[in-house]
N, C-alpha and C positions, 0 to 999 in steps of 0.2 A: 380370525387369526391372520396377522400379517407376518411378513418375513422377519420383521424386527421385533415382534412381540413374542414373548415366551408363551407357548400354548398352555391353556388351563388343563387340569386333569380331564374335564369333559371333552375338550378338543382333542386331547391325546387319544381318548377312547374312541372318539368318532373317526379319527384318521385310521386307527388300528382296524376298526370294523370295516372301513372302506377299502382296506388293503390286506385282506385276510391271508394272502399268500406271501406277504413280505416278511422277511426275517426280523426278529425283534431288534437286533443290533442295527439293521438297516433303517428300521423305523426311527430308532433313537437318533441315528446320524442325520436322517432327513429332517427331523424336527429340531435338531441341534439341542438335544437333551441327553442326559445320561440314561443308561439302562435301568438304573434304580428309579429314576423319575417315571419311566414307563411302567415299571411294576407298581410303584406307589399310587399311580392313577387308578389302579384296580383295587385299592384297599377298600374293604367293605363290600366288595363284589366277588372277586376271586382271589384276593390276597389279604393276608393278615400281617400286621407288623409284629415282629417278635424280637426278643432280646438278642443282640449279636455277641454276647459274651462267649468267648471261646471255651472257657471252663464249663459253663452251663451246657453248651453244645456237646462237648466231649463227654460229660457225665451221663448224657442221655442217648447219644447217637447209636451206641452198640445195640440198644434195645430194638432198633428197627430191623436188625438182621441184614440180609443181603440188600445192598443198594448200589447205585452208580454214583461215584464221586467224580465231580468235574471241576477242573481248574483250567483257566485259559488266560491268554493275553490277546493282544490285537491280532496276532498272526498264527497262533497255535492253540488247539483245543486238545486237552489231555483227559481221557475218560477211563476210569478203572471200576470194574465190577467186583464187589467183595464185601467184607464186613470191616468195621472199625475195631481194631484190637491193639493191644500193647501200646497204650497211650501214656504219654508223659506230659505233665502240665508244667507251665512256666510263664512268668510275667513277660519276658522278652521273646521267648519262643516256646511253642508246644510241639510235640512230636507224635505222630502216629506211625507205628512200625509194624503194620500187619503184613500178612503174607501177600496180599494183593494191594491194599491201600497203604501207601507210604507217603506221608506228608510232613512238611516243615511249615508250621503256622506262626505268623507274627500277630499276636492278639491285638496289639494297638491299632492295627490297620483294619480290623473287623469292626465296623461302626454301625451298619444298618443290617437288619435281618427281616426276611419275609417268608411266610409260608404261602405257597402258591398252588392253586388248583386250576388245572386246564382241562377243559372238556374236549374230548376227541371222539366224536360219535357217541357211543354208549359208555365209553370209558372216561374215568377221571384220572388225570395224571397229576400226582402229588410231588411237590418238591420243597426243599428248604434252600433259600438263596441269600447269600451274604455279600455285602458291598462295602467298599471303603468310603471315606468322606467325600470323595469326588464322584461317587455314584457308579464306580466301575466294579464289576463283579470280581470277588476274590475267591469264592468257592460256592459250589452248588451240590446238593444231594438230591438225586432223583430216585423215587421209589421204583422197585422192580416187582414183577408178578409175585415173588416169594417174600416180599417185604412185609413186616408186621404193621398193618395199617392202624390197628388200635393203638399201638405204641406211638405211632406218628401223631395221631390226634391227641393223645395224652401229652406228648412232648410239646406240641403247639399250644395246648391249653396252659401248660406250665410256663412257657416262655413268652406268651402273649403280653404285650405292654399296654399301658394306658393310652399312649399317643397312637391314634389310628387315623392320622391325617393323610389325605391324598396328595398334598403338596410335597415337593422335594426340591431343595436348593443345594446345588453342588458347591463344594468347598475344595478348591484346588490349591490353596495356599500351602507352601512347603513342598510342592511336587515339582517345582522347577529345578531340574538337575543342575542347571548352570554350568559354569566352567569348573571342573573338578581337577583339571590337570595342573599340578604344581611344577615348580622349577626343578625337575629331576633329571639328572644326567643318565645317559644310557648305561654308563659303567656302574652307577649306584643301583639302578634297577636290576641289572644283571647280577650284581653281587647279592642283593637281597633275594632275588629269584633263586639263585643257585643254592642258597642256604636253607630253603624250605625243606622240611622233613615230613610234611603232611599237606594234602591238597586244601584242607580247611584253613591253612594259614594264608592262603592267597588273598582273601578279602581283607584281612588285617593288614597285609603288606600294602595293598592298594590304598587303604585308608591312611596309613602312616605316611606314605609317600605323596598323598594327595594327587593321585593320578587315576584317571578313568580306566576301566577294564580294557576297552577297545584300544585306547591309546597305548597302554602298556604292552598289549599284544603286538601292536604295529611297530613298537620301538625296540623290543627286547632282542630281536635277532632271530634268524631262521633256524638256529639250532634248538630254540625253545618254541617258536611259533612260526608257521608258514601259511601263506594265504592260498586258499583253494578256489576252484571254480564254484559258483553257487550251486550248481547241479550236483556237487560232490555229496550233499546231504542225501539225496535220493540214491546216488551211487552206493553210498555206505549201507543204506537200508536194504537195497537189493542184494548186496554182497553178504550181509548178515543173514538174510533169509537163506541164501544158497548154502552157506556154511553152517547153518543151525547155531549161530553164535549168540549167546545171551548178552544183551546189552543193557545199559541203564539210560533212560531217557528222562530229562528234567525239563519241565515247563513251569515258569514262575510268573507271578504278578506281584503287586504291591503287598499282598497279604498272605500268599501261600506258594509253596513250591510243591509240585506233585511229581512223583517219581514212578517210573516203571522199571522193574528189574526182571529180566528174563529174555527168552528168545522172542522174535516176531516171525509171523508166518505169511500173512496175507497183506501184501503191500500193493495198493492200486492208485494210479493217478486219475484224477477227474478234474478237468479244466486246470485252474491254477493250483489246485490242491493235490497233495500227495497224502494218502490215507493208509493207516494200519487198521484193519478190521478183523481183529482176533476175538476169540470168545470172551475174554475178560479185559482186553485192552483195546481201546480205540484212540487213534491219533489223527488229527486233521491239521495239516501244516500248509500254509500259503507259501509256496515256493517263490512266487513273484514278489513277496515282501522281503526276501533275503537279499540284502545289499552286499554283504561280505560273509564268507565262510572261512574259518581258520582251524587248522590243526594246532593243538597247544600241548606242550610237554611241561609237566610240573615235577620237580624232584620230590621224592618221599624216601622214608627210611627203607622202603621195599623196592627201591629203584624208581625210575620215572614213570609217571602215569600220563596217558595220552587222552585228550578229549577232542571232540569235534564240536565247534561252536558256530552258531549262525546269528548274524546281527542285522537289524533293520537299518533304514536310511538315517535314523536318528542316533545310531550308535548303541541302541539297546539290544541286549541279547534276547533273541526269540526262543531259542532252544539249545540244549546242550546234551551231548551223548558221551558215554564212556563204555568201555567193555566191562561187563559185570565181573567183579573180583571180590575176594574176601580179604579183610584186613590182615596184614601180615604175610600175604602171598604176592608174588611177582605179578605184574600185569600179564594178561593172556597174550602170547605171541601172535595168535591168529587175529586178535583185535588190532594189535599194533601194526601188523602187516597190512590189514585192510586200510587203516588210516594213512599209513605211509605210502600207499599206492594209489590213493585217490588223486584225481586230476587236479594239478596245481594251477593257480591263476595264471593266465597267459599261455597255457599249454594247449595246443590243439588236440582234440580227441581224435584218435585214429578211426578211420571209417570202418 
């Protein structure tokens, strides 16, 4: 294998065997392949190709009982332990509204699926892993000690597809975000922004105005959005722990948005990561990937709602937080106070 030649599945397996302690995403990055290509190289050995249909997945996944649902992007890993319940199917979007597992799924982005078995000593770790056409992970399900293993094997047998090839070719066409910023005046943006009555109208407003999310936030004015120090994300998490404040935490990728709603308790920093390590919620966030953090106010029929948003150097949103609230009720004043008192960009932190 040379630096300019794509590694074969056998070469991928050899490199993996020679670097047993290296993380899978790091192996994929080193070999300049997608994570899906890394998994595909194990087909027939420790992986099985399965149908990536969201409908077929949702029809069967509840039978596994308690599992860990994992959705991530390049900078944040969001893990929830629970069961899949209260599922709504849809061509454009599917929804899981369980007590612990809360997902918004975009079925067209789920293109490849694998059932994966990893051996760890005497234990076999079972998972279902789904990827978009570029080979980036959109969602994973890891079995837990109390999961129904028989139901897992039955599900894999039903979803197994005829194509069990080890080769994988990434397709990144259509993923170039390009210039989305249209010729929008600040006055027009502010007018449209001020007339929102629901936070879900925000995406439609951006699309209509042909303006990117980060550009809109930078432009609209500091009565609606103000820039924070990047450390404000950790600052907010620690403040929420101190006050026992229930929050909502959103992590998204091309195919899935995964949401935590509730308090957080155990927040720990480790190297560049800040982590939440609670019984049913784990979050791992790369603080060094945050290029900008913003507090954002959106008008609703219940008064304005405040979010904390973190962006990477490409202008992509890494993670988003809200105070937990019920539809029809005002935003919690304690959440609003926390966000409004976070360290603003350019402000020195008192010793």
